[in-house]
Structures are given as structure tokens and as C-alpha cells.
VMD Tcl script that builds the backbone (N, CA, C; Angstrom):
set m [mol new atoms 201]
animate dup $m
set s [atomselect $m all]
$s set {name element resname resid chain x y z} {
  {N N MET 1 A 16.518 -42.852 -18.026}
  {CA C MET 1 A 17.188 -41.810 -17.248}
  {C C MET 1 A 16.800 -40.419 -17.737}
  {N N ARG 2 A 16.632 -40.287 -19.042}
  {CA C ARG 2 A 16.294 -38.985 -19.614}
  {C C ARG 2 A 14.892 -38.533 -19.187}
  {N N VAL 3 A 13.955 -39.477 -19.110}
  {CA C VAL 3 A 12.580 -39.162 -18.700}
  {C C VAL 3 A 12.557 -38.687 -17.251}
  {N N VAL 4 A 13.347 -39.314 -16.414}
  {CA C VAL 4 A 13.422 -38.904 -15.004}
  {C C VAL 4 A 13.989 -37.502 -14.892}
  {N N ALA 5 A 14.982 -37.174 -15.681}
  {CA C ALA 5 A 15.579 -35.833 -15.648}
  {C C ALA 5 A 14.579 -34.785 -16.104}
  {N N ILE 6 A 13.813 -35.079 -17.142}
  {CA C ILE 6 A 12.800 -34.134 -17.625}
  {C C ILE 6 A 11.702 -33.955 -16.577}
  {N N ALA 7 A 11.253 -35.032 -15.968}
  {CA C ALA 7 A 10.218 -34.953 -14.939}
  {C C ALA 7 A 10.725 -34.177 -13.725}
  {N N LEU 8 A 11.961 -34.444 -13.330}
  {CA C LEU 8 A 12.538 -33.726 -12.189}
  {C C LEU 8 A 12.683 -32.238 -12.500}
  {N N GLY 9 A 13.089 -31.920 -13.706}
  {CA C GLY 9 A 13.193 -30.518 -14.109}
  {C C GLY 9 A 11.845 -29.825 -14.108}
  {N N ALA 10 A 10.799 -30.524 -14.574}
  {CA C ALA 10 A 9.448 -29.950 -14.567}
  {C C ALA 10 A 8.963 -29.719 -13.146}
  {N N VAL 11 A 9.233 -30.664 -12.257}
  {CA C VAL 11 A 8.827 -30.515 -10.852}
  {C C VAL 11 A 9.552 -29.339 -10.217}
  {N N ILE 12 A 10.821 -29.193 -10.493}
  {CA C ILE 12 A 11.594 -28.073 -9.934}
  {C C ILE 12 A 11.064 -26.747 -10.456}
  {N N LEU 13 A 10.711 -26.671 -11.743}
  {CA C LEU 13 A 10.138 -25.438 -12.292}
  {C C LEU 13 A 8.802 -25.095 -11.641}
  {N N VAL 14 A 7.961 -26.080 -11.444}
  {CA C VAL 14 A 6.655 -25.842 -10.815}
  {C C VAL 14 A 6.835 -25.384 -9.373}
  {N N VAL 15 A 7.731 -26.029 -8.645}
  {CA C VAL 15 A 7.977 -25.642 -7.250}
  {C C VAL 15 A 8.541 -24.224 -7.184}
  {N N ALA 16 A 9.436 -23.885 -8.073}
  {CA C ALA 16 A 10.000 -22.532 -8.095}
  {C C ALA 16 A 8.923 -21.503 -8.428}
  {N N PHE 17 A 8.025 -21.827 -9.358}
  {CA C PHE 17 A 6.943 -20.909 -9.721}
  {C C PHE 17 A 5.994 -20.688 -8.543}
  {N N VAL 18 A 5.621 -21.770 -7.875}
  {CA C VAL 18 A 4.730 -21.653 -6.713}
  {C C VAL 18 A 5.404 -20.852 -5.609}
  {N N PHE 19 A 6.680 -21.101 -5.382}
  {CA C PHE 19 A 7.415 -20.356 -4.359}
  {C C PHE 19 A 7.455 -18.862 -4.691}
  {N N SER 20 A 7.678 -18.534 -5.968}
  {CA C SER 20 A 7.722 -17.119 -6.353}
  {C C SER 20 A 6.350 -16.466 -6.202}
  {N N LEU 21 A 5.278 -17.213 -6.477}
  {CA C LEU 21 A 3.930 -16.663 -6.272}
  {C C LEU 21 A 3.659 -16.392 -4.797}
  {N N VAL 22 A 4.113 -17.277 -3.926}
  {CA C VAL 22 A 3.921 -17.065 -2.489}
  {C C VAL 22 A 4.696 -15.832 -2.032}
  {N N ILE 23 A 5.934 -15.703 -2.467}
  {CA C ILE 23 A 6.745 -14.539 -2.092}
  {C C ILE 23 A 6.111 -13.255 -2.635}
  {N N PHE 24 A 5.643 -13.286 -3.885}
  {CA C PHE 24 A 5.000 -12.114 -4.475}
  {C C PHE 24 A 3.727 -11.748 -3.709}
  {N N SER 25 A 2.944 -12.741 -3.317}
  {CA C SER 25 A 1.712 -12.476 -2.570}
  {C C SER 25 A 2.007 -11.854 -1.207}
  {N N ILE 26 A 3.031 -12.352 -0.548}
  {CA C ILE 26 A 3.407 -11.779 0.752}
  {C C ILE 26 A 3.889 -10.342 0.583}
  {N N ALA 27 A 4.696 -10.085 -0.441}
  {CA C ALA 27 A 5.189 -8.729 -0.685}
  {C C ALA 27 A 4.037 -7.785 -1.042}
  {N N LEU 28 A 3.091 -8.264 -1.829}
  {CA C LEU 28 A 1.936 -7.439 -2.188}
  {C C LEU 28 A 1.082 -7.117 -0.970}
  {N N ALA 29 A 0.849 -8.098 -0.124}
  {CA C ALA 29 A 0.067 -7.875 1.094}
  {C C ALA 29 A 0.775 -6.896 2.026}
  {N N ALA 30 A 2.083 -7.032 2.168}
  {CA C ALA 30 A 2.830 -6.104 3.026}
  {C C ALA 30 A 2.788 -4.692 2.457}
  {N N GLY 31 A 2.923 -4.569 1.145}
  {CA C GLY 31 A 2.843 -3.250 0.522}
  {C C GLY 31 A 1.480 -2.614 0.700}
  {N N LEU 32 A 0.426 -3.402 0.559}
  {CA C LEU 32 A -0.923 -2.863 0.768}
  {C C LEU 32 A -1.139 -2.454 2.216}
  {N N LEU 33 A -0.598 -3.218 3.146}
  {CA C LEU 33 A -0.710 -2.836 4.558}
  {C C LEU 33 A 0.012 -1.524 4.835}
  {N N VAL 34 A 1.198 -1.356 4.271}
  {CA C VAL 34 A 1.953 -0.111 4.467}
  {C C VAL 34 A 1.210 1.067 3.847}
  {N N LEU 35 A 0.710 0.889 2.629}
  {CA C LEU 35 A -0.038 1.968 1.981}
  {C C LEU 35 A -1.309 2.301 2.752}
  {N N GLY 36 A -1.993 1.281 3.248}
  {CA C GLY 36 A -3.188 1.521 4.049}
  {C C GLY 36 A -2.878 2.261 5.333}
  {N N TYR 37 A -1.779 1.912 5.967}
  {CA C TYR 37 A -1.375 2.604 7.200}
  {C C TYR 37 A -1.040 4.073 6.926}
  {N N VAL 38 A -0.288 4.312 5.851}
  {CA C VAL 38 A 0.075 5.692 5.504}
  {C C VAL 38 A -1.169 6.492 5.150}
  {N N TRP 39 A -2.089 5.887 4.386}
  {CA C TRP 39 A -3.322 6.590 4.042}
  {C C TRP 39 A -4.123 6.902 5.301}
  {N N TRP 40 A -4.215 5.943 6.225}
  {CA C TRP 40 A -4.996 6.140 7.447}
  {C C TRP 40 A -4.409 7.270 8.297}
  {N N LYS 41 A -3.078 7.340 8.365}
  {CA C LYS 41 A -2.452 8.371 9.188}
  {C C LYS 41 A -2.519 9.750 8.544}
  {N N THR 42 A -2.597 9.830 7.215}
  {CA C THR 42 A -2.580 11.144 6.550}
  {C C THR 42 A -3.948 11.554 6.021}
  {N N ARG 43 A -5.003 10.814 6.328}
  {CA C ARG 43 A -6.307 11.143 5.759}
  {C C ARG 43 A -6.867 12.452 6.273}
  {N N SER 44 A -6.471 12.879 7.464}
  {CA C SER 44 A -6.997 14.124 8.015}
  {C C SER 44 A -6.027 15.282 7.839}
  {N N ALA 45 A -4.944 15.098 7.132}
  {CA C ALA 45 A -3.943 16.158 6.983}
  {C C ALA 45 A -4.499 17.412 6.315}
  {N N PRO 46 A -5.276 17.345 5.239}
  {CA C PRO 46 A -5.789 18.584 4.651}
  {C C PRO 46 A -6.786 19.304 5.546}
  {N N ARG 47 A -7.483 18.583 6.419}
  {CA C ARG 47 A -8.487 19.206 7.271}
  {C C ARG 47 A -7.880 19.986 8.428}
  {N N ARG 48 A -6.650 19.705 8.791}
  {CA C ARG 48 A -6.050 20.370 9.949}
  {C C ARG 48 A -5.866 21.867 9.719}
  {N N GLY 49 A -5.535 22.260 8.505}
  {CA C GLY 49 A -5.274 23.664 8.234}
  {C C GLY 49 A -6.507 24.465 7.900}
  {N N GLY 50 A -7.642 23.853 7.761}
  {CA C GLY 50 A -8.865 24.544 7.394}
  {C C GLY 50 A -9.338 24.060 6.039}
  {N N ARG 51 A -9.990 24.940 5.301}
  {CA C ARG 51 A -10.480 24.571 3.974}
  {C C ARG 51 A -9.372 24.679 2.947}
  {N N VAL 52 A -9.377 23.808 1.970}
  {CA C VAL 52 A -8.394 23.862 0.897}
  {C C VAL 52 A -9.119 24.293 -0.369}
  {N N ILE 53 A -8.696 25.446 -0.926}
  {CA C ILE 53 A -9.297 25.972 -2.145}
  {C C ILE 53 A -8.202 26.084 -3.188}
  {N N GLU 54 A -8.291 25.285 -4.265}
  {CA C GLU 54 A -7.343 25.303 -5.377}
  {C C GLU 54 A -5.893 25.251 -4.892}
  {N N GLY 55 A -5.618 24.358 -3.963}
  {CA C GLY 55 A -4.256 24.167 -3.508}
  {C C GLY 55 A -3.825 25.106 -2.400}
  {N N GLU 56 A -4.665 26.057 -2.045}
  {CA C GLU 56 A -4.330 26.972 -0.953}
  {C C GLU 56 A -5.099 26.561 0.290}
  {N N SER 57 A -4.471 26.692 1.423}
  {CA C SER 57 A -5.127 26.375 2.679}
  {C C SER 57 A -5.647 27.669 3.288}
  {N N ARG 58 A -6.914 27.683 3.583}
  {CA C ARG 58 A -7.530 28.882 4.165}
  {C C ARG 58 A -8.149 28.517 5.508}
  {N N ARG 59 A -7.860 29.313 6.514}
  {CA C ARG 59 A -8.455 29.106 7.827}
  {C C ARG 59 A -9.432 30.242 8.073}
  {N N GLU 60 A -10.671 29.883 8.334}
  {CA C GLU 60 A -11.691 30.889 8.613}
  {C C GLU 60 A -11.781 31.081 10.113}
  {N N ILE 61 A -11.557 32.286 10.573}
  {CA C ILE 61 A -11.607 32.598 12.003}
  {C C ILE 61 A -12.789 33.524 12.228}
  {N N THR 62 A -13.652 33.135 13.150}
  {CA C THR 62 A -14.787 33.989 13.483}
  {C C THR 62 A -14.394 34.844 14.675}
  {N N PRO 63 A -14.668 36.136 14.592}
  {CA C PRO 63 A -14.298 37.011 15.715}
  {C C PRO 63 A -15.160 36.729 16.949}
  {N N ARG 64 A -14.551 36.876 18.122}
  {CA C ARG 64 A -15.275 36.656 19.373}
  {C C ARG 64 A -15.934 37.951 19.820}
  {N N ASP 65 A -16.920 37.808 20.673}
  {CA C ASP 65 A -17.586 38.989 21.231}
  {C C ASP 65 A -16.626 39.710 22.175}
  {N N PRO 66 A -16.625 41.034 22.192}
  {CA C PRO 66 A -15.693 41.776 23.048}
  {C C PRO 66 A -16.049 41.742 24.536}
  {N N ASP 67 A -17.019 40.978 24.955}
  {CA C ASP 67 A -17.429 40.954 26.372}
  {C C ASP 67 A -16.325 40.550 27.262}
}
mol reanalyze $m
mol bondsrecalc $m
mol representation Tube
mol addrep $m
């Protein structure tokens, strides 16, 4: 009876470990997808205001012809 209890306990530990790895993998994949989405949406944010020089945003405007 004792051997069966030890074997059952080992099986339960292995199943719990595998289950936690699956949950961790799903959470990691979801986190990477969210980070990738946020990066994709904000990748052009610094370019919208013009050039960025040492933390300052500068917009260069060329004057038009007075015609």
C-alpha cells in the first residue's frame, strides 16, 4: 500500500508540474503577443513629431514660395 501511495504522489507531482509549464507557456505567449502589439502600434510615435534630438522633438518646416 505504501508503494502505491508513493507512486501516486509522484504521478500527481509530475502532472502538476506539466500543467504549470503549460499554463506558464500560455501566459508567456500571451504576454509576448501583447508586447508585440504595443510595440507595433507605437513604433512610429517618435516620427510623427519630426526629428528627435536629445529628447526634444523638432519639426523642420520649409517655407513655401510666395507665388
